[in-house]
C-alpha positions as CSV (number, residue, x, y, z in Angstrom):
1,M,0.0,-0.3,0.0
2,K,1.2,3.0,-1.1
3,Y,0.6,6.5,0.9
4,Y,0.0,9.7,0.0
5,Y,0.8,12.8,2.0
6,S,-0.7,16.1,2.4
7,I,-0.8,19.0,5.1
8,K,-3.1,20.6,7.0
9,E,-2.3,24.4,7.3
10,D,-0.6,26.5,4.9
11,V,2.9,27.4,4.6
12,I,4.9,30.2,4.2
13,I,8.8,29.9,3.9
14,E,11.3,32.7,2.3
15,T,14.5,31.8,0.9
16,K,17.2,34.1,-0.2
17,I,19.6,32.8,-3.2
18,K,22.2,34.7,-4.8
19,R,20.2,37.7,-4.2
20,S,16.8,36.6,-5.4
21,K,14.1,36.2,-2.8
22,F,11.9,33.2,-3.0
23,I,8.5,32.9,-1.1
24,V,7.2,29.3,-1.1
25,H,3.6,29.2,-0.7
26,L,2.0,25.7,0.1
27,H,-1.6,25.1,0.6
28,Y,-4.0,21.9,1.0
29,A,-6.3,21.7,-1.9
30,E,-9.0,19.0,-2.9
31,S,-9.5,20.0,-6.4
32,V,-8.2,21.4,-9.5
33,K,-10.8,24.2,-8.7
34,D,-9.0,24.8,-5.5
35,A,-5.2,24.9,-6.6
36,K,-6.1,27.2,-9.6
37,E,-8.0,29.8,-7.4
38,Y,-5.1,29.8,-5.0
39,I,-2.7,30.4,-7.6
40,S,-4.7,33.2,-8.7
41,K,-4.9,34.6,-5.3
42,I,-1.1,34.5,-4.5
43,S,-0.5,35.9,-8.1
44,T,-2.4,38.6,-7.4
45,E,-0.9,39.7,-3.9
46,H,2.8,39.0,-5.8
47,K,1.5,40.9,-9.0
48,T,4.9,42.7,-9.1
49,A,7.3,39.7,-8.7
50,T,9.8,38.4,-11.4
51,H,7.6,34.4,-11.8
52,N,5.2,33.3,-9.7
53,C,5.6,29.6,-10.5
54,W,3.8,26.6,-9.5
55,A,2.5,23.1,-9.5
56,Y,0.0,21.0,-8.3
57,I,-1.2,17.5,-7.3
58,V,-4.6,16.1,-6.5
59,G,-6.7,13.1,-6.7
60,D,-6.8,10.0,-4.3
61,R,-3.4,8.7,-5.9
62,G,-2.0,12.0,-7.0
63,E,-3.7,11.3,-10.5
64,T,-3.8,14.9,-11.8
65,F,-0.7,17.2,-11.8
66,H,0.0,20.3,-13.7
67,S,2.8,22.8,-13.3
68,S,3.7,26.3,-14.9
69,N,7.5,27.7,-15.3
70,A,5.4,31.1,-15.2
71,G,8.1,33.1,-17.5
72,E,11.0,31.0,-16.2
73,P,13.2,28.6,-19.1
74,P,11.5,25.7,-19.9
75,G,11.8,22.9,-16.8
76,T,13.9,25.3,-14.9
77,A,10.9,25.7,-12.3
78,G,7.4,24.1,-12.7
79,K,8.9,20.8,-13.1
80,P,11.4,20.7,-10.1
81,I,8.6,22.2,-7.9
82,L,6.4,19.2,-8.8
83,N,9.0,16.7,-9.0
84,T,9.8,17.4,-5.3
85,L,6.4,17.4,-4.3
86,K,6.1,13.9,-6.1
87,N,9.2,12.8,-4.2
88,H,7.5,13.3,-0.7
89,N,4.2,11.4,-2.2
90,M,2.1,14.3,-1.8
91,T,-1.3,14.8,-3.4
92,N,-3.8,17.3,-2.4
93,I,-1.3,20.2,-2.4
94,V,-0.3,23.1,-4.7
95,A,2.6,24.9,-4.6
96,I,3.2,28.5,-5.7
97,V,7.2,29.9,-5.7
98,T,7.2,33.6,-6.1
99,R,10.7,34.9,-7.3
100,Y,11.7,38.5,-6.9
101,F,15.0,38.8,-8.9
102,G,18.0,40.4,-6.9
103,G,20.4,40.9,-10.1
104,V,22.3,37.8,-10.2
105,K,21.6,35.1,-13.1
106,L,20.9,31.8,-11.8
107,G,21.6,29.7,-15.0
108,I,19.7,26.4,-16.3
109,R,21.0,24.4,-13.4
110,G,21.0,26.8,-10.5
111,L,17.2,28.0,-11.3
112,I,16.3,23.7,-11.0
113,D,18.4,23.8,-7.9
114,A,16.6,26.6,-6.4
115,Y,13.3,25.7,-7.0
116,S,13.6,22.4,-5.7
117,E,15.3,23.5,-2.6
118,C,12.8,25.9,-1.8
119,I,10.3,23.5,-1.8
120,E,12.3,20.5,-0.2
121,N,13.0,23.1,2.5
122,A,9.2,24.0,2.8
123,V,7.8,20.3,3.0
124,K,10.7,19.3,5.8
125,K,9.2,22.0,7.9
126,V,5.6,20.9,7.7
127,F,4.1,18.1,9.4
128,L,2.7,15.9,6.5
129,K,-0.7,14.1,7.4
130,K,-1.1,10.6,6.0
131,L,-4.2,10.7,3.6
132,V,-5.9,7.3,3.7
133,K,-9.4,6.2,4.0
134,T,-10.3,4.3,7.1
135,S,-13.7,2.8,8.9
136,E,-14.8,2.7,12.1
137,F,-16.3,-0.3,14.4
138,N,-18.0,0.3,17.2
139,V,-17.9,-3.5,19.4
140,I,-19.3,-4.4,22.6
141,T,-17.8,-7.4,24.9
142,T,-16.9,-9.2,28.0
143,Y,-13.9,-8.4,30.0
144,D,-12.6,-12.1,29.9
145,F,-12.5,-11.7,26.2
146,G,-11.5,-8.0,25.8
147,E,-7.9,-8.4,26.2
148,I,-7.9,-11.3,23.5
149,L,-9.9,-9.2,21.1
150,K,-7.5,-6.4,21.6
151,H,-4.3,-8.3,21.2
152,K,-6.8,-9.7,17.7
153,L,-7.0,-6.3,16.6
154,K,-3.4,-5.3,16.6
155,N,-2.4,-7.9,14.8
156,M,-4.8,-7.3,12.0
157,G,-3.5,-3.6,12.0
158,A,-6.6,-1.9,13.9
159,T,-6.5,0.9,16.0
160,I,-8.2,1.2,19.2
161,S,-9.1,5.0,19.3
162,D,-11.4,4.7,22.3
163,I,-12.1,2.1,25.1
164,E,-14.6,2.5,27.8
165,Y,-15.3,0.0,30.7
166,S,-18.5,-0.3,32.8
167,D,-20.4,-3.6,32.9
168,K,-19.6,-4.4,29.5
169,V,-16.3,-3.3,27.2
170,K,-17.0,-0.9,24.6
171,L,-14.1,-0.3,22.1
172,K,-13.9,1.7,19.1
173,I,-12.0,0.2,16.4
174,I,-10.7,1.9,13.6
175,I,-8.9,0.6,10.2
176,E,-7.5,1.7,6.7
177,D,-9.7,0.3,4.3
178,H,-7.4,-1.7,2.4
179,K,-7.1,-3.9,5.5
180,K,-10.9,-3.8,6.4
181,A,-12.0,-7.0,4.9
182,K,-10.0,-9.5,7.1
183,L,-11.8,-7.8,10.5
184,V,-15.3,-7.7,9.3
185,L,-15.0,-11.5,8.7
186,F,-13.4,-11.8,12.1
187,L,-15.9,-9.5,13.7
188,K,-19.0,-11.5,11.9
189,E,-17.3,-14.8,13.4
190,M,-17.0,-13.3,16.7
191,A,-20.3,-11.9,17.1
192,N,-22.2,-15.3,15.6
193,L,-19.7,-17.2,18.4
194,G,-21.4,-14.6,20.9
195,K,-18.4,-13.1,21.6
196,I,-18.9,-9.7,20.7
197,K,-21.8,-7.4,19.6
198,L,-21.3,-5.2,16.9
199,A,-22.9,-1.9,17.7
200,N,-22.4,-0.5,13.9
201,K,-20.8,-2.3,11.0
202,G,-18.7,0.8,10.2
């Protein structure tokens, strides 16, 4: 299972490279429309900048993406931005790098390195959240079976997000969808044996 990541909060990081000022904006985007609106917003805010280069990736598996050099030489800005995001398995993300030219030309290799470095630094400074679909199950069991159940759930890769002890043991179970099938069969089997009661089916 390949995991994909995004960010929880917007990130703004400024870097100076050979007198040019680079401002990185990272933003969570659920759709191409979201990404384009944010690109437009930042480009308007920095309309006096020399360049506003960008890239976005959206989709559950990062299947939709696009980038722009925004006036920089071909392959020197948009693609390095996009490739750096892809290297971190990111999706639902838009990145804009605003450049204010400082008077020193960087050359083709220098530009590629500069835009890659700016995005790399920004990604490393932010907490990446794993994007994965999960299901929840609420289970009621006895004290006798509770510890056995917890051990079984752990082996199946499930997480107990909440547990309540009263006359019975109530567990809230969360599991990633790609691991769910085995858990569903196990819970049904235990319910049929009277070991547990399913409060819901996730």
